[in-house]
Backbone as CSV, one residue per row, in Angstrom:
resi,resn,N_x,N_y,N_z,CA_x,CA_y,CA_z,C_x,C_y,C_z
1,MET,0.850,-1.170,0.000,0.000,0.000,0.000,0.889,1.223,0.000
2,LYS,0.587,2.167,-0.864,1.333,3.417,-0.891,0.385,4.540,-0.521
3,CYS,0.901,5.470,0.269,0.127,6.664,0.591,1.100,7.770,0.922
4,ASP,0.579,8.964,1.065,1.392,10.137,1.323,1.863,10.112,2.770
5,VAL,3.159,9.954,2.969,3.753,9.969,4.298,4.806,11.059,4.317
6,GLY,4.547,12.100,5.060,5.521,13.175,5.154,5.800,13.835,3.826
7,GLY,4.809,13.868,2.943,4.954,14.570,1.684,5.473,13.723,0.541
8,SER,5.828,12.486,0.780,6.343,11.642,-0.281,5.332,10.571,-0.634
9,ALA,4.705,10.733,-1.786,3.674,9.788,-2.204,4.268,8.431,-2.570
10,ASP,5.597,8.352,-2.726,6.217,7.106,-3.141,6.754,6.270,-1.986
11,ARG,6.678,6.770,-0.769,7.206,6.005,0.370,6.280,4.842,0.686
12,GLU,6.852,3.676,0.777,6.088,2.471,1.086,5.759,2.461,2.578
13,VAL,4.483,2.241,2.906,4.074,2.270,4.308,3.432,0.965,4.754
14,THR,3.661,-0.106,4.045,3.037,-1.363,4.432,3.486,-1.800,5.817
15,GLU,4.673,-1.427,6.257,5.137,-1.792,7.589,4.596,-0.840,8.645
16,VAL,4.024,0.263,8.249,3.532,1.257,9.193,2.068,1.028,9.522
17,ILE,1.274,0.636,8.559,-0.165,0.533,8.758,-0.581,-0.926,8.899
18,HIS,-1.327,-1.190,9.954,-1.921,-2.507,10.157,-3.387,-2.292,10.477
19,VAL,-4.254,-2.775,9.630,-5.684,-2.633,9.884,-6.077,-3.702,10.887
20,ILE,-6.668,-3.261,11.992,-7.066,-4.187,13.058,-8.496,-4.652,12.842
21,ASP,-9.377,-3.728,12.524,-10.795,-4.047,12.560,-11.534,-3.125,11.600
22,ILE,-12.325,-3.694,10.754,-13.207,-2.894,9.910,-14.590,-3.494,10.033
23,GLU,-15.505,-2.722,10.500,-16.903,-3.114,10.564,-17.725,-1.944,10.086
24,ASP,-18.978,-2.185,9.894,-19.864,-1.113,9.487,-19.857,-0.029,10.553
25,GLY,-19.373,1.140,10.208,-19.407,2.252,11.142,-18.163,2.462,11.970
26,HIS,-17.164,1.587,11.897,-15.908,1.878,12.581,-14.741,1.106,11.970
27,VAL,-13.572,1.689,12.157,-12.341,1.081,11.658,-11.217,1.451,12.620
28,THR,-10.283,0.517,12.820,-9.143,0.746,13.704,-7.865,0.339,12.986
29,TRP,-6.840,1.178,13.112,-5.515,0.868,12.582,-4.507,0.956,13.707
30,THR,-3.423,0.200,13.590,-2.302,0.309,14.520,-1.075,0.762,13.742
31,PHE,-0.382,1.746,14.310,0.843,2.286,13.730,1.972,2.100,14.734
32,PRO,3.169,1.765,14.269,4.285,1.670,15.202,4.703,3.067,15.671
33,ALA,5.411,3.131,16.786,5.910,4.404,17.309,7.098,4.843,16.452
34,ASP,6.765,5.391,15.309,7.756,5.789,14.310,7.296,7.118,13.724
35,PRO,8.214,8.046,13.432,7.789,9.340,12.888,6.920,9.244,11.631
36,GLY,7.082,8.188,10.851,6.254,8.008,9.662,4.795,7.743,9.982
37,ALA,4.504,7.428,11.229,3.129,7.132,11.632,2.211,8.342,11.493
38,VAL,2.738,9.530,11.690,1.895,10.734,11.619,1.334,10.906,10.211
39,GLY,2.198,10.890,9.217,1.744,11.042,7.837,0.886,9.878,7.378
40,ALA,1.256,8.676,7.810,0.469,7.502,7.432,-0.925,7.571,8.045
41,ALA,-1.025,8.008,9.294,-2.335,8.149,9.938,-3.176,9.194,9.214
42,ARG,-2.567,10.316,8.855,-3.302,11.361,8.109,-3.870,10.803,6.815
43,SER,-3.029,10.165,6.038,-3.459,9.650,4.733,-4.531,8.581,4.868
44,THR,-4.363,7.698,5.833,-5.305,6.610,6.029,-6.657,7.134,6.488
45,VAL,-6.631,8.062,7.448,-7.872,8.655,7.945,-8.575,9.424,6.824
46,ARG,-7.818,10.199,6.063,-8.410,10.975,4.957,-9.097,10.036,3.959
47,ALA,-8.448,8.926,3.629,-9.033,7.975,2.679,-10.321,7.365,3.234
48,GLN,-10.328,7.021,4.522,-11.534,6.448,5.115,-12.676,7.458,5.144
49,LEU,-12.369,8.693,5.506,-13.403,9.731,5.528,-13.978,9.946,4.133
50,HIS,-13.124,9.893,3.121,-13.608,10.009,1.740,-14.552,8.853,1.422
51,GLY,-14.166,7.660,1.831,-15.022,6.496,1.591,-16.378,6.605,2.271
52,TRP,-16.434,7.296,3.390,-17.693,7.510,4.110,-18.424,8.762,3.635
53,GLY,-17.878,9.474,2.643,-18.512,10.691,2.153,-18.393,11.859,3.116
54,LEU,-17.317,11.880,3.908,-17.125,12.934,4.906,-15.946,13.844,4.564
55,ASP,-15.804,14.155,3.276,-14.706,15.017,2.841,-14.761,16.397,3.485
56,GLY,-15.939,16.858,3.843,-16.101,18.192,4.428,-15.423,18.366,5.779
57,VAL,-15.184,17.286,6.503,-14.501,17.379,7.800,-13.093,16.796,7.745
58,SER,-12.686,16.381,6.564,-11.412,15.675,6.417,-10.208,16.508,6.860
59,ASP,-10.145,17.770,6.457,-8.990,18.597,6.827,-8.877,18.742,8.339
60,LEU,-9.985,19.035,8.998,-9.959,19.202,10.449,-9.611,17.887,11.154
61,VAL,-10.249,16.803,10.753,-9.990,15.518,11.404,-8.535,15.109,11.217
62,THR,-7.997,15.252,10.016,-6.604,14.843,9.809,-5.641,15.736,10.587
63,LEU,-5.953,17.016,10.721,-5.124,17.901,11.544,-5.125,17.433,13.000
64,LEU,-6.305,17.150,13.535,-6.402,16.734,14.934,-5.775,15.358,15.160
65,VAL,-5.951,14.443,14.217,-5.287,13.141,14.313,-3.769,13.331,14.317
66,SER,-3.267,14.215,13.468,-1.825,14.503,13.443,-1.341,14.976,14.807
67,GLU,-2.099,15.878,15.421,-1.719,16.395,16.745,-1.677,15.282,17.782
68,LEU,-2.715,14.445,17.813,-2.778,13.402,18.834,-1.755,12.298,18.605
69,VAL,-1.527,11.924,17.354,-0.506,10.910,17.066,0.881,11.470,17.393
70,THR,1.120,12.732,17.084,2.394,13.364,17.428,2.601,13.366,18.939
71,ASN,1.562,13.704,19.692,1.668,13.658,21.157,2.016,12.250,21.628
72,ALA,1.365,11.256,21.064,1.641,9.873,21.448,3.096,9.516,21.143
73,LEU,3.596,9.943,20.000,4.986,9.654,19.642,5.970,10.343,20.579
74,ARG,5.642,11.557,21.009,6.539,12.310,21.882,6.628,11.720,23.280
75,HIS,5.523,11.157,23.763,5.458,10.796,25.169,5.361,9.296,25.436
76,ALA,5.092,8.498,24.457,4.898,7.065,24.690,5.806,6.252,23.777
77,THR,5.985,5.016,24.150,6.675,4.073,23.267,5.675,2.964,22.978
78,GLY,5.827,2.341,21.869,4.911,1.265,21.533,3.895,1.691,20.511
79,PRO,3.023,0.781,20.153,2.084,1.036,19.059,1.043,2.097,19.412
80,ILE,0.544,2.732,18.362,-0.477,3.766,18.478,-1.674,3.309,17.656
81,ASP,-2.826,3.251,18.289,-4.057,2.890,17.583,-4.827,4.150,17.223
82,VAL,-5.379,4.165,16.027,-6.274,5.236,15.584,-7.580,4.571,15.190
83,ARG,-8.665,5.079,15.736,-9.975,4.479,15.484,-10.964,5.565,15.094
84,LEU,-11.728,5.304,14.041,-12.830,6.173,13.624,-14.127,5.423,13.876
85,VAL,-15.077,6.106,14.494,-16.345,5.476,14.852,-17.490,6.392,14.436
86,ARG,-18.457,5.799,13.764,-19.732,6.476,13.497,-20.763,5.748,14.345
87,PRO,-20.973,6.234,15.585,-21.807,5.493,16.545,-23.225,5.267,16.039
88,SER,-23.682,4.022,16.143,-25.064,3.737,15.759,-25.980,4.426,16.754
89,GLY,-27.066,4.966,16.261,-27.999,5.686,17.099,-27.620,7.141,17.306
90,LEU,-26.453,7.547,16.842,-26.020,8.940,16.959,-25.684,9.479,15.574
91,ASP,-26.689,9.583,14.720,-26.461,10.112,13.381,-25.839,11.495,13.469
92,GLY,-24.911,11.749,12.588,-24.301,13.065,12.537,-23.136,13.244,13.491
93,ILE,-22.606,12.152,14.055,-21.467,12.231,14.970,-20.339,11.342,14.454
94,LEU,-19.137,11.854,14.500,-17.937,11.073,14.228,-17.077,11.128,15.484
95,ARG,-16.697,9.973,15.999,-15.781,9.898,17.143,-14.435,9.405,16.620
96,VAL,-13.385,10.083,17.041,-12.026,9.716,16.666,-11.272,9.420,17.957
97,GLU,-10.565,8.293,17.979,-9.830,7.866,19.170,-8.384,7.573,18.804
98,VAL,-7.467,8.046,19.635,-6.048,7.734,19.481,-5.585,7.142,20.803
99,SER,-5.082,5.917,20.754,-4.659,5.202,21.962,-3.173,4.922,21.914
100,ASP,-2.541,4.990,23.091,-1.131,4.648,23.213,-0.907,3.928,24.535
101,PRO,0.265,3.304,24.723,0.490,2.504,25.927,0.860,3.301,27.179
102,LEU,0.989,4.607,27.100,1.343,5.411,28.264,0.100,5.656,29.116
103,PRO,0.110,5.294,30.403,-1.102,5.433,31.205,-1.422,6.867,31.640
104,GLU,-0.441,7.767,31.654,-0.684,9.132,32.104,-1.542,9.890,31.095
105,PHE,-2.556,10.574,31.611,-3.427,11.374,30.749,-2.735,12.682,30.374
106,PRO,-2.970,13.150,29.156,-2.418,14.453,28.763,-3.207,15.570,29.442
107,HIS,-2.571,16.706,29.569,-3.228,17.867,30.161,-3.110,19.046,29.212
108,GLU,-4.210,19.731,29.023,-4.200,20.937,28.209,-3.351,21.972,28.942
109,ARG,-2.475,22.633,28.215,-1.645,23.660,28.837,-1.646,24.907,27.976
110,VAL,-1.197,25.984,28.558,-1.116,27.247,27.830,0.313,27.400,27.324
111,ALA,0.449,27.421,26.021,1.769,27.562,25.414,2.135,29.045,25.325
112,ARG,3.396,29.313,25.581,3.896,30.683,25.406,4.123,30.919,23.912
113,PRO,4.165,32.171,23.489,4.309,32.448,22.042,5.502,31.769,21.385
114,GLY,6.604,31.615,22.076,7.791,31.008,21.471,7.881,29.502,21.614
115,ASP,6.927,28.891,22.297,6.966,27.443,22.501,6.724,26.694,21.197
116,GLU,7.480,25.616,21.007,7.313,24.766,19.828,6.053,23.927,19.903
117,GLY,5.661,23.515,21.093,4.502,22.645,21.261,3.562,23.194,22.310
118,GLY,2.606,22.359,22.667,1.683,22.735,23.723,0.346,23.253,23.257
119,ARG,0.092,23.195,21.963,-1.160,23.727,21.440,-2.125,22.656,20.944
120,GLY,-1.670,21.416,20.874,-2.473,20.349,20.293,-3.793,20.121,21.000
121,LEU,-3.761,19.982,22.321,-5.012,19.745,23.048,-5.897,20.986,23.063
122,GLN,-5.284,22.175,23.040,-6.094,23.393,22.910,-6.855,23.379,21.590
123,LEU,-6.181,22.976,20.553,-6.810,22.889,19.235,-7.955,21.877,19.250
124,VAL,-7.714,20.733,19.847,-8.765,19.713,19.964,-9.950,20.274,20.746
125,ALA,-9.679,20.894,21.882,-10.741,21.408,22.749,-11.582,22.494,22.075
126,ARG,-10.963,23.286,21.244,-11.665,24.431,20.659,-12.343,24.148,19.319
127,THR,-12.042,23.005,18.730,-12.612,22.738,17.404,-13.549,21.539,17.369
128,THR,-13.743,20.881,18.508,-14.572,19.683,18.512,-15.830,19.880,19.348
129,ARG,-16.786,19.013,19.120,-18.046,19.017,19.873,-17.783,18.725,21.338
130,ARG,-16.962,17.704,21.584,-16.480,17.368,22.919,-15.279,16.445,22.781
131,TRP,-14.491,16.334,23.858,-13.305,15.488,23.834,-13.021,15.016,25.246
132,GLY,-12.151,14.020,25.358,-11.794,13.526,26.676,-10.738,12.449,26.592
133,THR,-10.498,11.835,27.743,-9.554,10.731,27.840,-10.195,9.623,28.665
134,ARG,-9.713,8.412,28.468,-10.167,7.300,29.290,-9.034,6.279,29.379
135,PRO,-8.979,5.582,30.524,-7.947,4.557,30.645,-8.288,3.349,29.791
136,GLY,-7.259,2.653,29.382,-7.451,1.402,28.645,-6.867,0.256,29.442
137,ASP,-6.941,-0.942,28.892,-6.310,-2.086,29.554,-4.818,-1.820,29.717
138,VAL,-4.250,-1.238,28.695,-2.858,-0.782,28.720,-2.874,0.628,28.160
139,GLY,-2.422,1.578,28.918,-2.347,2.943,28.420,-3.659,3.695,28.517
140,LYS,-3.869,4.565,27.541,-5.035,5.443,27.547,-5.489,5.746,26.133
141,THR,-6.677,6.322,26.060,-7.245,6.772,24.787,-7.629,8.234,24.936
142,VAL,-7.240,9.034,23.961,-7.701,10.414,23.849,-8.679,10.415,22.683
143,TRP,-9.874,10.973,22.906,-10.914,10.919,21.886,-11.531,12.301,21.697
144,PHE,-12.146,12.475,20.539,-12.944,13.682,20.294,-14.108,13.331,19.390
145,GLU,-15.124,14.175,19.435,-16.298,14.003,18.571,-16.532,15.278,17.773
146,LEU,-16.982,15.063,16.548,-17.352,16.159,15.652,-18.749,15.901,15.114
147,ALA,-19.480,16.964,14.874,-20.733,16.854,14.141,-20.378,16.717,12.665
148,VAL,-21.029,15.769,11.989,-20.776,15.530,10.568,-22.122,15.423,9.845
149,PRO,-22.114,15.603,8.532,-23.384,15.454,7.780,-23.950,14.059,7.968
150,LYS,-25.264,13.987,8.050,-25.944,12.689,8.243,-26.016,11.921,6.950
């Protein structure tokens, strides 16, 4: 499988993307803790959203996925799961989940103007319907929801 990873459409990402689960209304992928995971997650999520006819939210969702996967890479080791869910009974909602093996929850912080980071969770908080974190069997999941066309 080839997709755009870090701007190179020719980079092979078969070792980066592993599809865990595809069912009606949700899909999960696992990415290794590798810098190529950010671009691979963006491309994979964008393709899935296109398949669901959700191109209108694709730019925002891929931006937020990039932020959360980057946070996972900075602070955790091990695989990173990305999951898209269109909950049954909740038409017009898209839930996006990013899980990593680090049990500590992230905290929204105020970045100073010269700081390189610290804005990802602020961006998530200000552009989504709602967001949060929850513990997993191993690690944690950071999730957000967006309103999407029905």
